[in-house]
C-alpha positions as CSV (number, residue, x, y, z in Angstrom):
1,M,9.1,51.0,28.4
2,P,10.4,48.3,26.0
3,F,9.1,47.8,22.6
4,H,6.6,44.6,22.0
5,L,5.1,43.3,19.0
6,P,1.6,41.5,18.9
7,L,1.6,38.2,18.3
8,E,0.4,38.0,14.8
9,V,2.6,40.8,13.6
10,A,5.6,39.4,15.4
11,A,5.0,35.8,13.7
12,K,4.7,37.4,10.2
13,S,7.7,39.6,10.5
14,G,9.9,36.9,11.8
15,R,10.7,38.9,15.1
16,F,8.7,36.9,17.9
17,H,11.5,37.5,20.3
18,L,9.4,40.7,20.4
19,V,6.3,39.5,21.7
20,D,5.6,40.3,25.6
21,P,6.2,36.9,27.3
22,G,2.7,37.9,29.4
23,D,1.2,37.3,25.6
24,L,2.0,34.2,25.2
25,E,-0.6,31.7,25.3
26,T,0.1,28.5,24.3
27,I,2.9,26.1,24.5
28,E,3.6,26.7,20.5
29,H,4.1,30.7,21.0
30,W,6.4,29.7,24.1
31,A,8.5,27.4,21.7
32,M,8.6,30.5,18.8
33,W,9.4,33.0,21.3
34,L,12.5,30.8,22.8
35,E,13.7,29.6,19.7
36,A,13.5,33.7,18.4
37,L,15.8,34.5,21.6
38,L,18.3,31.9,20.9
39,H,18.2,32.5,17.4
40,N,18.0,36.0,16.4
41,P,20.7,38.4,17.0
42,C,19.6,40.0,20.4
43,S,20.6,40.2,23.8
44,I,19.4,40.5,27.4
45,Y,20.9,43.1,29.9
46,E,19.6,44.1,33.2
47,R,18.7,47.9,34.0
48,D,17.0,48.6,37.3
49,G,16.8,45.4,38.0
50,A,14.5,44.5,34.7
51,S,15.8,42.3,32.2
52,I,15.5,44.3,29.0
53,L,15.9,42.4,25.4
54,L,18.0,44.2,22.7
55,E,18.1,43.5,19.2
56,T,21.8,43.7,18.6
57,K,21.5,43.8,14.6
58,Q,17.8,44.1,12.4
59,L,17.9,42.8,9.0
60,V,16.6,45.9,6.8
61,E,16.3,44.2,3.5
62,R,18.0,41.7,1.4
63,L,18.9,43.2,-2.1
64,D,19.9,41.2,-4.8
65,G,22.4,39.5,-2.8
66,L,23.1,42.3,-0.6
67,R,22.2,42.3,3.2
68,I,21.2,45.7,4.6
69,E,21.4,45.9,8.5
70,I,21.3,48.2,11.4
71,Y,23.1,47.8,14.6
72,S,21.6,48.8,18.2
73,D,24.5,50.4,19.5
74,E,26.5,52.9,17.2
75,H,28.6,55.7,16.7
76,P,27.7,58.6,14.7
77,P,26.7,59.5,11.9
78,P,23.2,57.2,11.9
79,H,24.1,54.5,9.5
80,F,23.3,51.2,8.0
81,H,25.7,48.6,6.9
82,V,25.8,46.5,3.7
83,K,27.6,42.7,3.5
84,S,27.7,40.6,0.9
85,P,31.1,38.6,-0.2
86,E,32.0,41.7,-2.3
87,V,30.7,44.2,-0.1
88,D,31.2,45.4,3.5
89,A,30.6,48.9,3.8
90,S,28.4,51.4,6.1
91,F,26.5,54.1,4.5
92,A,25.0,57.5,6.2
93,I,21.1,57.4,6.5
94,D,20.8,61.0,5.6
95,D,22.4,60.9,2.3
96,C,23.6,57.4,1.5
97,R,27.4,58.6,1.4
98,V,30.0,55.8,2.0
99,I,31.5,56.2,5.4
100,N,33.6,53.4,5.6
101,G,34.6,49.9,4.1
102,K,34.8,48.6,0.4
103,V,32.1,48.4,-2.3
104,P,32.2,48.0,-5.9
105,P,30.8,51.2,-7.9
106,S,28.1,48.9,-9.1
107,A,27.1,48.1,-5.8
108,V,27.1,51.5,-4.8
109,K,24.8,52.6,-7.5
110,K,22.2,49.9,-6.5
111,I,22.6,50.9,-2.6
112,E,21.8,54.7,-3.6
113,Y,18.6,53.8,-5.7
114,W,17.3,51.3,-3.2
115,H,17.8,54.1,-0.4
116,R,15.8,56.8,-2.6
117,S,12.7,54.8,-1.8
118,S,13.9,52.9,1.6
119,K,15.4,55.8,4.0
120,S,11.9,56.0,5.8
121,K,12.3,52.5,6.6
122,L,15.8,53.0,7.5
123,I,14.9,55.6,9.8
124,E,12.2,53.9,11.6
125,I,14.4,50.8,12.0
126,W,17.3,52.8,13.5
127,N,14.8,54.5,15.7
128,S,13.3,51.5,17.2
129,T,16.8,49.9,17.8
130,R,18.1,52.5,19.9
131,P,18.8,51.8,23.5
132,T,18.8,53.9,25.9
133,S,22.5,53.9,26.2
134,C,23.4,54.6,23.0
135,T,25.4,57.9,22.4
136,V,23.9,58.5,19.0
137,G,20.2,58.6,19.8
138,E,17.1,58.8,17.3
139,Y,17.7,59.9,13.8
140,R,16.5,63.5,13.0
141,D,16.1,64.9,9.7
142,A,18.8,68.2,9.5
């Protein structure tokens, strides 16, 4: 079953593309939904004759010039990406170790500090964005 957000939640969170089209009541709702489909990092694929919406990239947070993102169809271990002009790296969700990429030591300290209070948010978003074909699957604490 696809993941859907209520209209009010989607409008406040900027994730209007996750509203069930059956819940769209006004022309404004339809316009917001179509705009979200066109401008958010998502794609539509077909499974068993049904169209499925998949978020390909989810912004977790902006942190002092850093974009923290989770991509939907990924490789192990469960991880998140950090992007900025100076940083392009991925970090393990479980312990925040750098998996690959370049990141200055000052940014590592900032990301580690953020991770201590945001790990549950990372896990929630990682798990909510797993497509059924993802080889990694949901995050589970070891």
